[in-house]
KOLNUKE-584998 format. One record per residue (C-alpha): residue number from 0; residue in three letters; chain; x, y, z. Coordinates in Angstrom, 3 decimals, padded with zeros to 6 digits. Layout:
N
@n: NUM, res: ala, chain: A, east: X, north: Y, up: Z
...
This chain:
339
@n: 0, res: met, chain: A, east: 006.884, north: -004.320, up: -002.302
@n: 1, res: val, chain: A, east: 005.236, north: -001.436, up: -004.123
@n: 2, res: ala, chain: A, east: 003.794, north: -002.461, up: -007.658
@n: 3, res: ser, chain: A, east: 004.630, north: -000.775, up: -010.607
@n: 4, res: gly, chain: A, east: 001.498, north: 000.597, up: -011.457
@n: 5, res: leu, chain: A, east: 001.007, north: 002.464, up: -008.516
@n: 6, res: ile, chain: A, east: 004.613, north: 003.497, up: -008.856
@n: 7, res: asn, chain: A, east: 003.444, north: 004.965, up: -012.288
@n: 8, res: arg, chain: A, east: 000.219, north: 006.379, up: -011.091
@n: 9, res: phe, chain: A, east: 001.925, north: 008.156, up: -007.976
@n: 10, res: ala, chain: A, east: 004.421, north: 009.616, up: -010.351
@n: 11, res: arg, chain: A, east: 001.699, north: 010.890, up: -012.898
@n: 12, res: ala, chain: A, east: -000.102, north: 012.403, up: -010.098
@n: 13, res: met, chain: A, east: 002.828, north: 014.495, up: -008.649
@n: 14, res: ile, chain: A, east: 003.340, north: 015.823, up: -012.171
@n: 15, res: gly, chain: A, east: -000.136, north: 016.463, up: -012.826
@n: 16, res: asn, chain: A, east: -000.682, north: 018.540, up: -009.567
@n: 17, res: ala, chain: A, east: 002.523, north: 020.400, up: -010.319
@n: 18, res: ala, chain: A, east: 000.918, north: 021.329, up: -013.822
@n: 19, res: ser, chain: A, east: -002.461, north: 022.093, up: -012.016
@n: 20, res: lys, chain: A, east: -000.649, north: 024.763, up: -009.969
@n: 21, res: gly, chain: A, east: 000.651, north: 026.640, up: -012.821
@n: 22, res: tyr, chain: A, east: 003.975, north: 025.096, up: -013.497
@n: 23, res: his, chain: A, east: 004.593, north: 024.888, up: -017.382
@n: 24, res: leu, chain: A, east: 005.298, north: 021.743, up: -019.043
@n: 25, res: glu, chain: A, east: 008.833, north: 022.908, up: -020.136
@n: 26, res: val, chain: A, east: 009.487, north: 023.876, up: -016.389
@n: 27, res: ile, chain: A, east: 008.594, north: 020.611, up: -015.223
@n: 28, res: cys, chain: A, east: 010.400, north: 018.623, up: -017.743
@n: 29, res: asp, chain: A, east: 013.400, north: 020.572, up: -017.123
@n: 30, res: ala, chain: A, east: 013.305, north: 019.747, up: -013.396
@n: 31, res: leu, chain: A, east: 012.534, north: 016.073, up: -013.985
@n: 32, res: gln, chain: A, east: 014.991, north: 015.610, up: -016.907
@n: 33, res: leu, chain: A, east: 012.249, north: 014.127, up: -018.996
@n: 34, res: pro, chain: A, east: 011.497, north: 015.002, up: -022.357
@n: 35, res: pro, chain: A, east: 007.911, north: 016.603, up: -022.845
@n: 36, res: ser, chain: A, east: 006.969, north: 013.627, up: -025.349
@n: 37, res: val, chain: A, east: 007.371, north: 011.046, up: -022.410
@n: 38, res: val, chain: A, east: 005.157, north: 013.585, up: -019.925
@n: 39, res: arg, chain: A, east: 002.753, north: 014.104, up: -022.641
@n: 40, res: asp, chain: A, east: 002.269, north: 010.355, up: -023.412
@n: 41, res: arg, chain: A, east: -000.319, north: 009.000, up: -021.075
@n: 42, res: glu, chain: A, east: 000.707, north: 005.478, up: -022.194
@n: 43, res: ala, chain: A, east: 004.344, north: 006.161, up: -021.258
@n: 44, res: arg, chain: A, east: 005.273, north: 004.109, up: -018.244
@n: 45, res: phe, chain: A, east: 007.479, north: 005.172, up: -015.382
@n: 46, res: asp, chain: A, east: 009.808, north: 002.765, up: -013.760
@n: 47, res: ala, chain: A, east: 010.950, north: 002.870, up: -009.804
@n: 48, res: glu, chain: A, east: 013.935, north: 004.806, up: -010.797
@n: 49, res: thr, chain: A, east: 012.083, north: 007.592, up: -012.646
@n: 50, res: phe, chain: A, east: 009.637, north: 007.768, up: -009.863
@n: 51, res: cys, chain: A, east: 012.394, north: 008.396, up: -007.348
@n: 52, res: arg, chain: A, east: 013.826, north: 011.378, up: -009.436
@n: 53, res: val, chain: A, east: 010.107, north: 012.750, up: -010.059
@n: 54, res: ser, chain: A, east: 009.209, north: 012.539, up: -006.419
@n: 55, res: arg, chain: A, east: 012.406, north: 014.307, up: -005.262
@n: 56, res: asn, chain: A, east: 012.390, north: 017.034, up: -008.112
@n: 57, res: val, chain: A, east: 008.790, north: 017.904, up: -007.961
@n: 58, res: lys, chain: A, east: 008.911, north: 018.574, up: -004.280
@n: 59, res: leu, chain: A, east: 012.011, north: 020.746, up: -004.864
@n: 60, res: leu, chain: A, east: 010.417, north: 022.518, up: -007.871
@n: 61, res: met, chain: A, east: 007.598, north: 023.187, up: -005.758
@n: 62, res: asp, chain: A, east: 009.406, north: 023.673, up: -002.313
@n: 63, res: asp, chain: A, east: 006.734, north: 021.712, up: -000.803
@n: 64, res: glu, chain: A, east: 006.847, north: 017.986, up: 000.508
@n: 65, res: phe, chain: A, east: 003.081, north: 017.533, up: -000.147
@n: 66, res: cys, chain: A, east: 003.561, north: 018.548, up: -003.758
@n: 67, res: gly, chain: A, east: 000.763, north: 021.004, up: -003.594
@n: 68, res: phe, chain: A, east: -001.957, north: 018.712, up: -002.302
@n: 69, res: thr, chain: A, east: -002.525, north: 020.725, up: 000.633
@n: 70, res: thr, chain: A, east: -003.589, north: 024.314, up: 001.028
@n: 71, res: ala, chain: A, east: -000.263, north: 025.451, up: 002.837
@n: 72, res: pro, chain: A, east: 003.112, north: 024.046, up: 001.535
@n: 73, res: val, chain: A, east: 005.307, north: 022.065, up: 003.958
@n: 74, res: arg, chain: A, east: 008.819, north: 023.236, up: 003.172
@n: 75, res: ile, chain: A, east: 011.730, north: 020.870, up: 001.853
@n: 76, res: gly, chain: A, east: 013.486, north: 019.403, up: 004.874
@n: 77, res: ala, chain: A, east: 010.481, north: 018.629, up: 007.231
@n: 78, res: phe, chain: A, east: 010.487, north: 014.906, up: 006.166
@n: 79, res: glu, chain: A, east: 014.252, north: 014.586, up: 007.204
@n: 80, res: arg, chain: A, east: 013.528, north: 016.417, up: 010.409
@n: 81, res: met, chain: A, east: 010.764, north: 013.928, up: 010.986
@n: 82, res: cys, chain: A, east: 012.721, north: 010.762, up: 010.620
@n: 83, res: glu, chain: A, east: 015.455, north: 012.508, up: 012.935
@n: 84, res: cys, chain: A, east: 012.755, north: 012.724, up: 015.813
@n: 85, res: ala, chain: A, east: 011.531, north: 009.312, up: 015.332
@n: 86, res: leu, chain: A, east: 014.824, north: 007.738, up: 015.655
@n: 87, res: glu, chain: A, east: 015.367, north: 009.161, up: 019.040
@n: 88, res: ala, chain: A, east: 012.590, north: 006.644, up: 020.032
@n: 89, res: lys, chain: A, east: 013.296, north: 003.140, up: 021.425
@n: 90, res: thr, chain: A, east: 010.273, north: 001.201, up: 019.870
@n: 91, res: leu, chain: A, east: 008.242, north: 001.494, up: 016.718
@n: 92, res: gly, chain: A, east: 005.304, north: 002.776, up: 018.437
@n: 93, res: glu, chain: A, east: 007.171, north: 005.508, up: 020.204
@n: 94, res: ala, chain: A, east: 008.630, north: 006.503, up: 016.622
@n: 95, res: tyr, chain: A, east: 005.364, north: 006.676, up: 015.098
@n: 96, res: glu, chain: A, east: 003.771, north: 008.721, up: 017.833
@n: 97, res: arg, chain: A, east: 006.929, north: 011.257, up: 017.647
@n: 98, res: ala, chain: A, east: 006.547, north: 011.350, up: 013.671
@n: 99, res: phe, chain: A, east: 002.783, north: 011.983, up: 014.110
@n: 100, res: his, chain: A, east: 003.368, north: 014.520, up: 016.676
@n: 101, res: phe, chain: A, east: 005.997, north: 016.253, up: 014.446
@n: 102, res: tyr, chain: A, east: 003.579, north: 016.559, up: 011.723
@n: 103, res: gly, chain: A, east: 001.063, north: 017.970, up: 013.810
@n: 104, res: gln, chain: A, east: 003.159, north: 020.824, up: 014.434
@n: 105, res: val, chain: A, east: 003.984, north: 021.421, up: 011.162
@n: 106, res: thr, chain: A, east: 000.886, north: 021.126, up: 009.198
@n: 107, res: his, chain: A, east: -002.819, north: 021.401, up: 009.795
@n: 108, res: asp, chain: A, east: -003.798, north: 019.955, up: 006.561
@n: 109, res: ile, chain: A, east: -002.991, north: 016.453, up: 007.293
@n: 110, res: gly, chain: A, east: -003.300, north: 014.641, up: 010.447
@n: 111, res: phe, chain: A, east: -001.991, north: 011.304, up: 011.628
@n: 112, res: glu, chain: A, east: -002.883, north: 009.501, up: 014.872
@n: 113, res: leu, chain: A, east: -001.980, north: 006.434, up: 016.624
@n: 114, res: asp, chain: A, east: -004.643, north: 004.191, up: 018.442
@n: 115, res: ala, chain: A, east: -003.469, north: 001.010, up: 019.952
@n: 116, res: his, chain: A, east: -005.846, north: -001.768, up: 021.098
@n: 117, res: glu, chain: A, east: -005.555, north: -005.271, up: 022.600
@n: 118, res: asp, chain: A, east: -004.285, north: -007.037, up: 019.320
@n: 119, res: thr, chain: A, east: -004.307, north: -004.324, up: 016.601
@n: 120, res: ala, chain: A, east: -003.299, north: -000.756, up: 016.377
@n: 121, res: ser, chain: A, east: -004.558, north: 001.960, up: 014.058
@n: 122, res: leu, chain: A, east: -002.402, north: 004.443, up: 012.191
@n: 123, res: arg, chain: A, east: -005.388, north: 006.785, up: 011.077
@n: 124, res: met, chain: A, east: -004.886, north: 009.688, up: 008.484
@n: 125, res: gly, chain: A, east: -006.967, north: 012.603, up: 007.796
@n: 126, res: leu, chain: A, east: -007.196, north: 015.227, up: 005.258
@n: 127, res: ala, chain: A, east: -008.623, north: 018.969, up: 006.084
@n: 128, res: his, chain: A, east: -009.191, north: 019.366, up: 002.296
@n: 129, res: pro, chain: A, east: -009.618, north: 016.119, up: 000.451
@n: 130, res: glu, chain: A, east: -011.097, north: 017.710, up: -002.567
@n: 131, res: leu, chain: A, east: -007.443, north: 019.129, up: -003.164
@n: 132, res: asp, chain: A, east: -006.379, north: 015.429, up: -003.986
@n: 133, res: arg, chain: A, east: -008.265, north: 014.784, up: -007.020
@n: 134, res: tyr, chain: A, east: -005.557, north: 011.867, up: -007.737
@n: 135, res: asn, chain: A, east: -006.427, north: 009.939, up: -004.613
@n: 136, res: phe, chain: A, east: -002.801, north: 009.882, up: -003.988
@n: 137, res: leu, chain: A, east: -002.227, north: 011.195, up: -000.201
@n: 138, res: tyr, chain: A, east: -003.770, north: 008.157, up: 001.444
@n: 139, res: glu, chain: A, east: -002.371, north: 005.485, up: -000.500
@n: 140, res: trp, chain: A, east: 001.409, north: 007.012, up: -000.490
@n: 141, res: trp, chain: A, east: 001.645, north: 008.098, up: 002.987
@n: 142, res: phe, chain: A, east: 000.127, north: 004.476, up: 003.841
@n: 143, res: ile, chain: A, east: 003.123, north: 002.987, up: 001.954
@n: 144, res: val, chain: A, east: 005.607, north: 005.497, up: 003.724
@n: 145, res: trp, chain: A, east: 004.537, north: 004.743, up: 007.085
@n: 146, res: ala, chain: A, east: 005.013, north: 000.895, up: 006.359
@n: 147, res: gly, chain: A, east: 007.971, north: 001.165, up: 004.518
@n: 148, res: phe, chain: A, east: 009.499, north: 003.605, up: 007.331
@n: 149, res: gly, chain: A, east: 008.593, north: 001.310, up: 010.292
@n: 150, res: ala, chain: A, east: 009.994, north: -001.751, up: 008.208
@n: 151, res: trp, chain: A, east: 013.178, north: 000.150, up: 007.644
@n: 152, res: leu, chain: A, east: 013.322, north: 001.246, up: 011.591
@n: 153, res: ile, chain: A, east: 012.864, north: -002.246, up: 012.866
@n: 154, res: gly, chain: A, east: 014.659, north: -004.263, up: 009.931
@n: 155, res: glu, chain: A, east: 011.511, north: -006.242, up: 009.206
@n: 156, res: glu, chain: A, east: 008.307, north: -005.969, up: 007.310
@n: 157, res: val, chain: A, east: 005.351, north: -004.460, up: 009.309
@n: 158, res: pro, chain: A, east: 002.522, north: -006.887, up: 008.615
@n: 159, res: val, chain: A, east: -000.660, north: -004.987, up: 007.453
@n: 160, res: val, chain: A, east: -003.954, north: -006.332, up: 008.433
@n: 161, res: ala, chain: A, east: -005.917, north: -004.270, up: 006.647
@n: 162, res: ala, chain: A, east: -005.615, north: -000.834, up: 004.737
@n: 163, res: asp, chain: A, east: -008.576, north: 001.409, up: 004.595
@n: 164, res: phe, chain: A, east: -009.129, north: 003.857, up: 001.858
@n: 165, res: pro, chain: A, east: -011.927, north: 006.582, up: 002.114
@n: 166, res: his, chain: A, east: -011.874, north: 006.732, up: -001.643
@n: 167, res: pro, chain: A, east: -012.951, north: 004.237, up: -004.414
@n: 168, res: arg, chain: A, east: -010.139, north: 001.978, up: -005.756
@n: 169, res: ala, chain: A, east: -007.910, north: 003.953, up: -008.469
@n: 170, res: gly, chain: A, east: -005.968, north: 001.106, up: -009.515
@n: 171, res: leu, chain: A, east: -006.017, north: -002.731, up: -010.107
@n: 172, res: leu, chain: A, east: -006.623, north: -004.625, up: -007.116
@n: 173, res: glu, chain: A, east: -003.580, north: -006.864, up: -007.717
@n: 174, res: glu, chain: A, east: -001.414, north: -003.848, up: -007.612
@n: 175, res: tyr, chain: A, east: -002.970, north: -002.982, up: -004.063
@n: 176, res: gly, chain: A, east: -002.430, north: -006.469, up: -003.122
@n: 177, res: asp, chain: A, east: 001.296, north: -006.370, up: -003.973
@n: 178, res: ser, chain: A, east: 001.784, north: -003.114, up: -002.221
@n: 179, res: phe, chain: A, east: -000.234, north: -003.846, up: 001.011
@n: 180, res: thr, chain: A, east: -000.076, north: -007.295, up: 002.544
@n: 181, res: gly, chain: A, east: -003.277, north: -006.902, up: 004.271
@n: 182, res: asn, chain: A, east: -007.028, north: -006.471, up: 003.167
@n: 183, res: cys, chain: A, east: -007.376, north: -003.525, up: 001.029
@n: 184, res: arg, chain: A, east: -010.841, north: -002.007, up: 001.520
@n: 185, res: phe, chain: A, east: -012.182, north: 001.089, up: -000.267
@n: 186, res: ser, chain: A, east: -015.060, north: 003.924, up: 000.340
@n: 187, res: arg, chain: A, east: -014.554, north: 003.374, up: 004.013
@n: 188, res: pro, chain: A, east: -015.454, north: 006.207, up: 006.509
@n: 189, res: val, chain: A, east: -011.924, north: 006.689, up: 007.892
@n: 190, res: gly, chain: A, east: -008.383, north: 006.208, up: 006.167
@n: 191, res: ser, chain: A, east: -006.513, north: 003.983, up: 008.398
@n: 192, res: leu, chain: A, east: -003.760, north: 001.226, up: 008.187
@n: 193, res: leu, chain: A, east: -004.341, north: -001.722, up: 010.736
@n: 194, res: val, chain: A, east: -001.047, north: -003.451, up: 012.116
@n: 195, res: pro, chain: A, east: -000.416, north: -005.965, up: 015.026
@n: 196, res: val, chain: A, east: 000.063, north: -003.985, up: 018.053
@n: 197, res: gln, chain: A, east: 002.962, north: -006.400, up: 019.078
@n: 198, res: ser, chain: A, east: 004.814, north: -004.877, up: 016.101
@n: 199, res: leu, chain: A, east: 004.720, north: -001.273, up: 017.787
@n: 200, res: arg, chain: A, east: 006.774, north: -003.084, up: 020.739
@n: 201, res: leu, chain: A, east: 009.599, north: -003.819, up: 018.410
@n: 202, res: pro, chain: A, east: 012.994, north: -001.997, up: 019.282
@n: 203, res: leu, chain: A, east: 014.511, north: 000.249, up: 016.461
@n: 204, res: ile, chain: A, east: 017.661, north: -001.127, up: 015.085
@n: 205, res: arg, chain: A, east: 018.665, north: 001.838, up: 012.927
@n: 206, res: arg, chain: A, east: 021.188, north: 004.576, up: 013.697
@n: 207, res: pro, chain: A, east: 020.998, north: 008.265, up: 012.535
@n: 208, res: asp, chain: A, east: 023.971, north: 007.845, up: 010.341
@n: 209, res: glu, chain: A, east: 021.823, north: 005.203, up: 008.387
@n: 210, res: leu, chain: A, east: 019.167, north: 007.736, up: 007.534
@n: 211, res: glu, chain: A, east: 020.793, north: 009.326, up: 004.490
@n: 212, res: ser, chain: A, east: 020.437, north: 005.934, up: 002.512
@n: 213, res: phe, chain: A, east: 016.401, north: 005.750, up: 003.630
@n: 214, res: leu, chain: A, east: 015.924, north: 009.484, up: 002.370
@n: 215, res: arg, chain: A, east: 017.668, north: 008.770, up: -000.936
@n: 216, res: pro, chain: A, east: 016.286, north: 005.455, up: -002.083
@n: 217, res: ser, chain: A, east: 017.089, north: 003.960, up: -005.352
@n: 218, res: gly, chain: A, east: 014.294, north: 002.423, up: -007.488
@n: 219, res: gln, chain: A, east: 015.310, north: -001.046, up: -006.199
@n: 220, res: asp, chain: A, east: 014.653, north: -000.055, up: -002.585
@n: 221, res: ile, chain: A, east: 011.396, north: 001.450, up: -003.230
@n: 222, res: val, chain: A, east: 010.120, north: -002.072, up: -005.066
@n: 223, res: asn, chain: A, east: 011.852, north: -004.042, up: -002.650
@n: 224, res: ala, chain: A, east: 011.196, north: -002.124, up: 000.637
@n: 225, res: phe, chain: A, east: 014.733, north: -001.613, up: 001.442
@n: 226, res: gly, chain: A, east: 015.449, north: -004.785, up: 001.827
@n: 227, res: val, chain: A, east: 013.802, north: -005.834, up: 005.101
@n: 228, res: his, chain: A, east: 012.743, north: -009.217, up: 006.261
@n: 229, res: arg, chain: A, east: 009.256, north: -009.961, up: 004.670
@n: 230, res: ser, chain: A, east: 006.628, north: -011.021, up: 007.262
@n: 231, res: phe, chain: A, east: 005.562, north: -014.722, up: 007.411
@n: 232, res: arg, chain: A, east: 002.097, north: -013.464, up: 006.426
@n: 233, res: ser, chain: A, east: 003.229, north: -011.889, up: 003.284
@n: 234, res: met, chain: A, east: 005.386, north: -014.547, up: 002.166
@n: 235, res: leu, chain: A, east: 002.698, north: -017.189, up: 002.737
@n: 236, res: arg, chain: A, east: 000.059, north: -015.023, up: 001.063
@n: 237, res: ser, chain: A, east: 002.447, north: -014.973, up: -002.059
@n: 238, res: arg, chain: A, east: 002.944, north: -018.705, up: -002.035
@n: 239, res: met, chain: A, east: -000.860, north: -019.074, up: -001.739
@n: 240, res: arg, chain: A, east: -001.693, north: -016.706, up: -004.350
@n: 241, res: glu, chain: A, east: 000.855, north: -018.563, up: -006.681
@n: 242, res: his, chain: A, east: -000.396, north: -021.874, up: -005.965
@n: 243, res: leu, chain: A, east: -003.885, north: -020.592, up: -006.875
@n: 244, res: gly, chain: A, east: -003.050, north: -019.441, up: -010.063
@n: 245, res: gln, chain: A, east: -001.093, north: -022.351, up: -011.054
@n: 246, res: thr, chain: A, east: -003.503, north: -025.099, up: -009.824
@n: 247, res: gln, chain: A, east: -006.876, north: -023.495, up: -009.740
@n: 248, res: ala, chain: A, east: -007.017, north: -024.807, up: -005.963
@n: 249, res: leu, chain: A, east: -006.357, north: -023.308, up: -002.517
@n: 250, res: leu, chain: A, east: -003.161, north: -024.524, up: -000.835
@n: 251, res: ser, chain: A, east: -004.128, north: -026.602, up: 002.147
@n: 252, res: ile, chain: A, east: -002.637, north: -025.689, up: 005.699
@n: 253, res: glu, chain: A, east: -000.838, north: -028.749, up: 005.746
@n: 254, res: asp, chain: A, east: 001.059, north: -028.399, up: 002.554
@n: 255, res: ala, chain: A, east: 001.414, north: -025.022, up: 003.454
@n: 256, res: ala, chain: A, east: 003.244, north: -025.847, up: 006.324
@n: 257, res: ala, chain: A, east: 005.452, north: -028.655, up: 004.678
@n: 258, res: his, chain: A, east: 006.555, north: -025.837, up: 002.436
@n: 259, res: tyr, chain: A, east: 007.960, north: -024.161, up: 005.083
@n: 260, res: asn, chain: A, east: 009.245, north: -027.179, up: 007.147
@n: 261, res: ile, chain: A, east: 007.030, north: -026.514, up: 010.228
@n: 262, res: ser, chain: A, east: 003.810, north: -028.071, up: 011.702
@n: 263, res: ser, chain: A, east: 000.474, north: -026.908, up: 011.269
@n: 264, res: gln, chain: A, east: 000.107, north: -025.950, up: 014.573
@n: 265, res: thr, chain: A, east: 003.245, north: -023.640, up: 014.348
@n: 266, res: leu, chain: A, east: 002.033, north: -022.201, up: 011.394
@n: 267, res: arg, chain: A, east: -001.499, north: -021.212, up: 013.127
@n: 268, res: arg, chain: A, east: 000.697, north: -019.802, up: 015.959
@n: 269, res: arg, chain: A, east: 003.013, north: -017.273, up: 013.482
@n: 270, res: leu, chain: A, east: -000.376, north: -016.298, up: 011.612
@n: 271, res: gln, chain: A, east: -001.914, north: -015.631, up: 015.126
@n: 272, res: ser, chain: A, east: 000.935, north: -013.539, up: 016.243
@n: 273, res: glu, chain: A, east: 000.424, north: -011.297, up: 012.937
@n: 274, res: cys, chain: A, east: -003.375, north: -010.891, up: 013.879
@n: 275, res: thr, chain: A, east: -004.611, north: -013.377, up: 011.220
@n: 276, res: ser, chain: A, east: -005.495, north: -016.852, up: 010.458
@n: 277, res: tyr, chain: A, east: -005.028, north: -019.535, up: 007.727
@n: 278, res: arg, chain: A, east: -008.860, north: -019.258, up: 006.851
@n: 279, res: leu, chain: A, east: -008.850, north: -015.549, up: 006.899
@n: 280, res: leu, chain: A, east: -005.909, north: -015.580, up: 004.375
@n: 281, res: lys, chain: A, east: -007.355, north: -018.192, up: 002.271
@n: 282, res: glu, chain: A, east: -010.475, north: -016.002, up: 002.140
@n: 283, res: glu, chain: A, east: -008.448, north: -012.877, up: 001.478
@n: 284, res: val, chain: A, east: -006.325, north: -014.661, up: -001.375
@n: 285, res: arg, chain: A, east: -009.662, north: -016.082, up: -003.054
@n: 286, res: arg, chain: A, east: -011.215, north: -012.667, up: -002.854
@n: 287, res: glu, chain: A, east: -008.594, north: -010.860, up: -004.626
@n: 288, res: ala, chain: A, east: -008.192, north: -013.329, up: -007.377
@n: 289, res: val, chain: A, east: -011.892, north: -013.139, up: -007.786
@n: 290, res: leu, chain: A, east: -012.153, north: -009.531, up: -007.842
@n: 291, res: glu, chain: A, east: -009.246, north: -009.258, up: -010.245
@n: 292, res: trp, chain: A, east: -010.444, north: -011.841, up: -012.825
@n: 293, res: leu, chain: A, east: -013.985, north: -010.292, up: -012.950
@n: 294, res: gly, chain: A, east: -012.286, north: -007.308, up: -013.915
@n: 295, res: his, chain: A, east: -011.338, north: -008.576, up: -017.012
@n: 296, res: ser, chain: A, east: -014.285, north: -008.789, up: -019.420
@n: 297, res: asn, chain: A, east: -012.796, north: -011.589, up: -021.618
@n: 298, res: val, chain: A, east: -012.831, north: -014.229, up: -018.618
@n: 299, res: arg, chain: A, east: -016.186, north: -015.785, up: -018.594
@n: 300, res: ile, chain: A, east: -017.862, north: -015.704, up: -014.962
@n: 301, res: gly, chain: A, east: -017.968, north: -019.500, up: -014.770
@n: 302, res: glu, chain: A, east: -014.233, north: -019.767, up: -015.629
@n: 303, res: val, chain: A, east: -013.472, north: -017.259, up: -012.663
@n: 304, res: ser, chain: A, east: -015.529, north: -019.632, up: -010.406
@n: 305, res: leu, chain: A, east: -013.209, north: -022.555, up: -011.645
@n: 306, res: met, chain: A, east: -010.152, north: -020.633, up: -011.366
@n: 307, res: ala, chain: A, east: -010.817, north: -019.428, up: -007.905
@n: 308, res: gly, chain: A, east: -011.150, north: -023.057, up: -006.855
@n: 309, res: phe, chain: A, east: -014.937, north: -023.087, up: -006.005
@n: 310, res: ala, chain: A, east: -015.958, north: -026.718, up: -005.580
@n: 311, res: glu, chain: A, east: -019.878, north: -025.567, up: -006.517
@n: 312, res: pro, chain: A, east: -021.052, north: -023.724, up: -009.575
@n: 313, res: asn, chain: A, east: -023.120, north: -021.287, up: -006.988
@n: 314, res: gly, chain: A, east: -019.893, north: -020.853, up: -004.811
@n: 315, res: leu, chain: A, east: -018.895, north: -017.773, up: -006.435
@n: 316, res: ser, chain: A, east: -022.187, north: -016.107, up: -006.453
@n: 317, res: arg, chain: A, east: -022.538, north: -016.870, up: -002.471
@n: 318, res: ala, chain: A, east: -018.909, north: -015.571, up: -001.939
@n: 319, res: leu, chain: A, east: -019.398, north: -012.276, up: -003.736
@n: 320, res: lys, chain: A, east: -022.927, north: -011.706, up: -002.229
@n: 321, res: asn, chain: A, east: -021.035, north: -012.018, up: 001.301
@n: 322, res: trp, chain: A, east: -017.885, north: -009.856, up: 000.316
@n: 323, res: ala, chain: A, east: -020.049, north: -006.950, up: -001.595
@n: 324, res: gly, chain: A, east: -023.571, north: -007.622, up: -001.355
@n: 325, res: ile, chain: A, east: -024.147, north: -008.151, up: -005.270
@n: 326, res: ser, chain: A, east: -023.896, north: -010.825, up: -007.731
@n: 327, res: pro, chain: A, east: -020.736, north: -011.581, up: -010.028
@n: 328, res: ser, chain: A, east: -022.600, north: -009.925, up: -013.299
@n: 329, res: glu, chain: A, east: -023.592, north: -006.856, up: -011.053
@n: 330, res: tyr, chain: A, east: -020.019, north: -006.398, up: -009.822
@n: 331, res: arg, chain: A, east: -018.490, north: -006.846, up: -013.212
@n: 332, res: leu, chain: A, east: -020.995, north: -004.410, up: -014.575
@n: 333, res: gly, chain: A, east: -020.204, north: -001.831, up: -011.897
@n: 334, res: gly, chain: A, east: -016.398, north: -002.151, up: -012.593
@n: 335, res: leu, chain: A, east: -016.856, north: -001.948, up: -016.266
@n: 336, res: glu, chain: A, east: -018.913, north: 001.049, up: -015.896
@n: 337, res: gln, chain: A, east: -016.392, north: 002.960, up: -013.565
@n: 338, res: asp, chain: A, east: -013.556, north: 001.934, up: -015.864
């Protein structure tokens, strides 16, 4: 699922970059079929349907599938040809390799690599000129594209173990959490998407005649990831976040297993197959909740500790010191200064 906040920011990034390349506002608005007042209004929100229209028409206007974020344009039709190449593969890993090889032939501005290890695989991305992406758009959007395309190819969600971005966080933490099922980390040395290696072995279920529906998605498709089956990790993570918000306590593994009518041992095995554990998932859910609540200055730090289910008063301080190396007040001060 792609969060509405990221959808809105991505649409703004595409429009803003077109304007920075010399396209007049009237020309952009005419192409997007949007009134200038909406485009000028920074408070106006673009929904998923509007985002699909913006994404499609900005690319057509600029004749560039990378929307001017690279030194050389990639002509319209390249993404479709990439998808056709990927569909010739038998497994998801082979499809990614074909897709990445294709882009290696058509552009030197963006590079994609697949590196498989024993349990996990890394989908790495690099920009030759990162200074051109002043909106921090390309890494976030293409990680969503690769996760979504992979899910569509195999008919089920590709569990994201972690998403590493080389830039600082540009949106709300909860929006990243909704869009990526794994741990989102920022200001990392390399941009990469970490997924279970076993996902790469799954066979493709899509046929070439189904490609058109993927290439021309509706807003509902964007939000709900083309109706693919969610991973167990993703469903459990959502359940744990909901429980924490309602009860200010972390869901026990026994109660989680009972919710899905399985044993605790089976739950552990299913999470292990997706390269995570219940302990790691609990920490991830608590960390996201803490960092989200610390971002709201009207919520006192003591209340954050209670809402996150810490049993001891100094539990929050110890946890944040472990996560970020600073105290809650220092984290809050830094976040407010960044905003």
